[in-house]
MARKOL-904969 format. One record per residue (C-alpha): x, y, z; residue in one letter. Coordinates in steps of 0.25 Angstrom, whole numbers, plus 5000, padded with zeros to 4 digits. Each point is the difference from the previous one (the first is absolute). Example, Ala and Ser with C-alpha at 12.3 -4.5 7.8 and 13.67 -1.06 7.14 Angstrom:
% residues 2
SITE      x      y      z   residu
SITE   5049   4982   5031        A
SITE   5006   5014   4998        S
***
This chain:
% residues 190
SITE      x      y      z   residu
SITE   5999   5647   4154        M
SITE   4995   5015   5003        I
SITE   4984   4995   4997        Q
SITE   5003   4989   5011        R
SITE   5007   5011   5009        T
SITE   4987   5010   5000        K
SITE   4990   4986   5002        Y
SITE   5009   4995   5011        F
SITE   4999   5016   5007        I
SITE   4985   5000   4997        G
SITE   4998   4986   5007        F
SITE   5009   5007   5012        L
SITE   4993   5013   5000        V
SITE   4986   4993   5001        N
SITE   5003   4990   5010        N
SITE   5007   5011   5009        L
SITE   4988   5008   4998        L
SITE   4991   4989   5004        L
SITE   5009   4997   5013        L
SITE   5001   5015   5004        F
SITE   4985   5002   4997        G
SITE   4998   4989   5010        I
SITE   5009   5006   5011        A
SITE   4994   5013   4997        M
SITE   4986   4996   5003        V
SITE   5003   4991   5012        V
SITE   5009   5011   5007        S
SITE   4990   5010   4996        G
SITE   4988   4994   5005        L
SITE   5007   4997   5011        V
SITE   5003   5014   5005        L
SITE   4985   5003   4996        Q
SITE   4992   4990   5008        L
SITE   5011   4995   5009        G
SITE   5006   5014   5006        F
SITE   4990   5013   4994        H
SITE   4987   4992   5002        I
SITE   5005   4989   5012        G
SITE   5006   5009   5007        S
SITE   4995   5006   5011        A
SITE   4998   5014   4999        P
SITE   5013   5007   5004        G
SITE   4993   5011   5010        N
SITE   5004   4992   5013        H
SITE   4989   5004   5007        G
SITE   5000   5015   4998        R
SITE   4989   5010   4996        K
SITE   5001   5003   4986        I
SITE   4995   5015   4999        A
SITE   4998   5002   4986        S
SITE   4996   4992   4987        H
SITE   5012   5002   4993        T
SITE   5010   4995   5012        E
SITE   4990   4988   5001        N
SITE   5005   4996   4985        A
SITE   5014   5002   5003        V
SITE   4999   4992   5013        Q
SITE   4992   4987   4994        V
SITE   5011   5000   4990        R
SITE   5010   4999   5011        E
SITE   5008   4985   5000        I
SITE   5004   4995   5013        N
SITE   5016   4996   4999        P
SITE   4999   4988   5008        E
SITE   4988   4991   4991        T
SITE   5005   4991   4990        T
SITE   4992   4990   4990        V
SITE   5005   4988   4998        W
SITE   5013   5003   5010        G
SITE   5004   5013   4992        V
SITE   4998   5015   5003        Y
SITE   4995   5011   4991        Y
SITE   5012   5006   4997        K
SITE   5005   4986   4994        A
SITE   4986   4999   4993        W
SITE   5001   5014   4993        A
SITE   5015   5001   4997        T
SITE   4996   4986   4993        T
SITE   4989   5005   4992        H
SITE   5007   5011   4996        K
SITE   5011   4993   4996        T
SITE   4991   4990   4993        V
SITE   4992   5011   4992        I
SITE   5015   5008   4997        V
SITE   5002   4986   4992        S
SITE   4987   4998   4994        F
SITE   4998   5014   4995        S
SITE   5014   5000   4994        L
SITE   4997   4987   4994        L
SITE   4984   5008   4996        M
SITE   5009   5010   4993        V
SITE   5008   4988   4989        Y
SITE   4986   4994   5000        H
SITE   4995   5011   4996        F
SITE   5010   5003   4990        A
SITE   5000   4988   4993        I
SITE   4987   5000   4998        H
SITE   4999   5015   4996        W
SITE   4997   4998   4986        K
SITE   4986   4991   5004        W
SITE   4998   5011   5009        Y
SITE   5000   5011   4989        K
SITE   4991   4990   4992        G
SITE   4991   4998   5009        V
SITE   4998   5014   5001        I
SITE   5000   5006   4986        T
SITE   4990   4989   4993        K
SITE   4991   5001   5011        H
SITE   5002   4986   5006        L
SITE   4998   5005   5015        I
SITE   4987   4992   5001        G
SITE   5005   4988   4993        K
SITE   5011   5000   5011        N
SITE   4992   5007   5012        K
SITE   5007   4992   5011        Q
SITE   5016   5002   4996        V
SITE   4995   5015   4999        M
SITE   4996   5000   5014        I
SITE   5009   4993   5006        L
SITE   5011   5009   4994        S
SITE   4993   5013   5005        V
SITE   4997   4994   5014        F
SITE   5012   4996   5002        Y
SITE   5006   5015   4995        I
SITE   4991   5005   5010        M
SITE   5004   4992   5011        V
SITE   5014   5001   4998        A
SITE   4998   5016   5000        I
SITE   4993   5000   5012        T
SITE   5009   4992   5007        G
SITE   5011   5008   4996        I
SITE   4993   5013   5006        I
SITE   4998   4994   5012        S
SITE   5013   4995   5002        W
SITE   5006   5014   4996        F
SITE   4991   5008   5008        I
SITE   5006   4990   5010        D
SITE   5013   5002   4998        L
SITE   4997   5015   4999        S
SITE   4995   5000   5014        G
SITE   4989   5009   4995        S
SITE   4986   4998   5005        S
SITE   4997   4987   5003        S
SITE   4983   5003   4999        F
SITE   5004   5002   4986        I
SITE   5008   4988   4998        R
SITE   4989   4991   5007        I
SITE   4993   5005   4988        G
SITE   5009   4995   4990        F
SITE   5001   4985   5007        M
SITE   4984   4999   5002        E
SITE   4999   5003   4984        V
SITE   5012   4990   4999        H
SITE   4994   4988   5008        D
SITE   4986   5002   4993        K
SITE   5006   5000   4986        L
SITE   5011   4988   5003        A
SITE   4986   4992   5004        I
SITE   4996   5003   4986        V
SITE   5012   4998   4993        L
SITE   5003   4986   5007        I
SITE   4986   4994   4994        I
SITE   5005   5006   4987        Y
SITE   5016   4992   5002        L
SITE   4992   4988   5004        L
SITE   4991   5000   4987        L
SITE   5012   5004   4992        H
SITE   5008   4988   5006        V
SITE   4989   4990   4996        V
SITE   4996   5005   4988        K
SITE   5017   5000   4996        G
SITE   4999   4985   5007        V
SITE   5001   4993   4985        K
SITE   5011   5010   4996        W
SITE   5009   4998   5012        F
SITE   4997   4982   5000        S
SITE   5006   5005   4985        K
SITE   5013   5008   5006        I
SITE   5002   4990   5012        C
SITE   5007   4991   4990        C
SITE   5013   5008   4994        L
SITE   4998   4992   4987        E
SITE   4991   5010   4996        Y
SITE   5010   5012   5003        Y
SITE   5009   4993   4996        F
SITE   4996   4994   4987        Y
SITE   4987   5009   4995        P
SITE   5001   4994   4985        E
SITE   4994   4989   5007        R
SITE   4986   5005   5006        K
***
């Protein structure tokens, strides 16, 4: 019974990671392409006095702009909510695979597992730069520093998306197995 529960939790977590991963990518791309890049600069006809002001002004978001009928604030809240959920699932995922990570590192098998290791490093870097940017915003500190972290976050996230897609494509065979609950409930039939 414990084994079946363990398999079911693994099944559930992996599928939730896939679902939240898709939501994270879509909401992040909407924010980046629909609002940050696709939105007109926020200087609204004012003359920009310095390079610093220019960097801040370009990141202003018009609160009346929508993408697919949804305002920026709702997209940003969705993105943050999905990221928190995804991150909690990733903590669990890292924890249950900790032996594997430890083995790969201690046995010098990083070369054979390059894709997963790079994916893991990029996920951590994207998470850290996003969290720092979020805390800077909450603290009311310099928006110029926050913009720097957001720019790094956005660029790293593009690479992360590529590695996430590669990881999912590589795991299609595994996903097809786990989609059949019989695999989890009757592991002796593998």
